[in-house]
KOLKETOR-640837 format. One record per residue (C-alpha): residue number from 1; residue in three letters; chain; x, y, z. Coordinates in steps of 0.25 Angstrom, whole numbers, plus 5000, padded with zeros to 4 digits. Example, Ala and Ser with C-alpha at 12.3 -4.5 7.8 and 13.67 -1.06 7.14 Angstrom:
BEGIN
+-----+--------+--------+------+------+------+
: num : residu : chaine :   px :   py :   pz :
+-----+--------+--------+------+------+------+
:   1 :    Ala :      A : 5049 : 4982 : 5031 :
:   2 :    Ser :      A : 5055 : 4996 : 5029 :
+-----+--------+--------+------+------+------+
This chain:
BEGIN
+-----+--------+--------+------+------+------+
: num : residu : chaine :   px :   py :   pz :
+-----+--------+--------+------+------+------+
:   1 :    Unk :      A : 5428 : 5387 : 5437 :
:   2 :    Unk :      A : 5414 : 5388 : 5443 :
:   3 :    Unk :      A : 5402 : 5385 : 5436 :
:   4 :    Unk :      A : 5389 : 5391 : 5439 :
:   5 :    Unk :      A : 5376 : 5386 : 5434 :
:   6 :    Unk :      A : 5363 : 5393 : 5434 :
:   7 :    Unk :      A : 5349 : 5387 : 5431 :
:   8 :    Unk :      A : 5343 : 5393 : 5419 :
:   9 :    Unk :      A : 5332 : 5403 : 5422 :
:  10 :    Unk :      A : 5336 : 5403 : 5437 :
:  11 :    Unk :      A : 5338 : 5417 : 5444 :
:  12 :    Unk :      A : 5353 : 5415 : 5445 :
:  13 :    Unk :      A : 5353 : 5412 : 5430 :
:  14 :    Unk :      A : 5345 : 5424 : 5427 :
:  15 :    Unk :      A : 5354 : 5433 : 5434 :
:  16 :    Unk :      A : 5367 : 5427 : 5429 :
:  17 :    Unk :      A : 5362 : 5428 : 5415 :
:  18 :    Unk :      A : 5358 : 5443 : 5417 :
:  19 :    Unk :      A : 5371 : 5446 : 5423 :
:  20 :    Unk :      A : 5380 : 5439 : 5413 :
:  21 :    Unk :      A : 5373 : 5448 : 5403 :
:  22 :    Unk :      A : 5380 : 5460 : 5409 :
:  23 :    Unk :      A : 5367 : 5464 : 5415 :
:  24 :    Unk :      A : 5364 : 5469 : 5430 :
:  25 :    Unk :      A : 5352 : 5468 : 5439 :
:  26 :    Unk :      A : 5346 : 5475 : 5451 :
:  27 :    Unk :      A : 5334 : 5470 : 5459 :
:  28 :    Unk :      A : 5324 : 5479 : 5452 :
:  29 :    Unk :      A : 5328 : 5474 : 5438 :
:  30 :    Unk :      A : 5328 : 5460 : 5443 :
:  31 :    Unk :      A : 5315 : 5460 : 5449 :
:  32 :    Unk :      A : 5307 : 5466 : 5437 :
:  33 :    Unk :      A : 5298 : 5456 : 5430 :
:  34 :    Unk :      A : 5304 : 5449 : 5418 :
:  35 :    Unk :      A : 5294 : 5455 : 5408 :
:  36 :    Unk :      A : 5300 : 5469 : 5413 :
:  37 :    Unk :      A : 5314 : 5464 : 5409 :
:  38 :    Unk :      A : 5317 : 5460 : 5423 :
:  39 :    Unk :      A : 5322 : 5447 : 5428 :
:  40 :    Unk :      A : 5312 : 5445 : 5439 :
:  41 :    Unk :      A : 5322 : 5441 : 5450 :
:  42 :    Unk :      A : 5319 : 5445 : 5463 :
:  43 :    Unk :      A : 5327 : 5446 : 5476 :
:  44 :    Unk :      A : 5339 : 5449 : 5467 :
:  45 :    Unk :      A : 5349 : 5451 : 5478 :
:  46 :    Unk :      A : 5346 : 5437 : 5483 :
:  47 :    Unk :      A : 5347 : 5431 : 5468 :
:  48 :    Unk :      A : 5361 : 5439 : 5466 :
:  49 :    Unk :      A : 5366 : 5432 : 5479 :
:  50 :    Unk :      A : 5361 : 5419 : 5474 :
:  51 :    Unk :      A : 5368 : 5421 : 5461 :
:  52 :    Unk :      A : 5381 : 5425 : 5468 :
:  53 :    Unk :      A : 5380 : 5412 : 5476 :
:  54 :    Unk :      A : 5380 : 5404 : 5464 :
:  55 :    Unk :      A : 5394 : 5410 : 5460 :
:  56 :    Unk :      A : 5399 : 5407 : 5474 :
:  57 :    Unk :      A : 5394 : 5393 : 5475 :
:  58 :    Unk :      A : 5401 : 5390 : 5462 :
:  59 :    Unk :      A : 5414 : 5396 : 5466 :
:  60 :    Unk :      A : 5413 : 5407 : 5455 :
:  61 :    Unk :      A : 5415 : 5422 : 5457 :
:  62 :    Unk :      A : 5402 : 5429 : 5456 :
:  63 :    Unk :      A : 5401 : 5440 : 5445 :
:  64 :    Unk :      A : 5390 : 5447 : 5453 :
:  65 :    Unk :      A : 5392 : 5461 : 5455 :
:  66 :    Unk :      A : 5383 : 5472 : 5461 :
:  67 :    Unk :      A : 5382 : 5487 : 5461 :
:  68 :    Unk :      A : 5373 : 5496 : 5469 :
:  69 :    Unk :      A : 5365 : 5507 : 5461 :
:  70 :    Unk :      A : 5354 : 5517 : 5465 :
:  71 :    Unk :      A : 5340 : 5511 : 5464 :
:  72 :    Unk :      A : 5332 : 5523 : 5461 :
:  73 :    Unk :      A : 5326 : 5524 : 5475 :
:  74 :    Unk :      A : 5337 : 5530 : 5482 :
:  75 :    Unk :      A : 5344 : 5517 : 5486 :
:  76 :    Unk :      A : 5353 : 5507 : 5478 :
:  77 :    Unk :      A : 5351 : 5493 : 5472 :
:  78 :    Unk :      A : 5361 : 5483 : 5468 :
:  79 :    Unk :      A : 5364 : 5479 : 5453 :
:  80 :    Unk :      A : 5369 : 5466 : 5451 :
:  81 :    Unk :      A : 5378 : 5461 : 5439 :
:  82 :    Unk :      A : 5390 : 5452 : 5435 :
:  83 :    Unk :      A : 5403 : 5457 : 5433 :
:  84 :    Unk :      A : 5411 : 5453 : 5420 :
:  85 :    Unk :      A : 5398 : 5453 : 5411 :
:  86 :    Unk :      A : 5397 : 5467 : 5406 :
:  87 :    Unk :      A : 5388 : 5474 : 5416 :
:  88 :    Unk :      A : 5392 : 5489 : 5417 :
:  89 :    Unk :      A : 5389 : 5489 : 5432 :
:  90 :    Unk :      A : 5402 : 5481 : 5434 :
:  91 :    Unk :      A : 5411 : 5493 : 5432 :
:  92 :    Unk :      A : 5403 : 5504 : 5440 :
:  93 :    Unk :      A : 5407 : 5509 : 5453 :
:  94 :    Unk :      A : 5400 : 5501 : 5464 :
:  95 :    Unk :      A : 5400 : 5487 : 5457 :
:  96 :    Unk :      A : 5404 : 5477 : 5466 :
:  97 :    Unk :      A : 5405 : 5461 : 5467 :
:  98 :    Unk :      A : 5393 : 5455 : 5473 :
:  99 :    Unk :      A : 5394 : 5448 : 5486 :
+-----+--------+--------+------+------+------+
């Protein structure tokens, strides 16, 4: 069984905690200041790739999933979440395993 350790307070820890609570996240939501309810995580796509890599390096199956959704400006953006943690996006059309 693979063991993954996160340093408390690190960005991977923050993302892991957020996702295991059944929550999802987009770039816009992640980059909001903490006082506005955001996580103040910048370059989210790179941070997600780093989190995915932690699972790969540990030999564990990554629970990361992604779904594209309208961004309100005529395009789409990615919404990230974990499968198996109660996020309702997991069962929507277009949801796919990250990677």
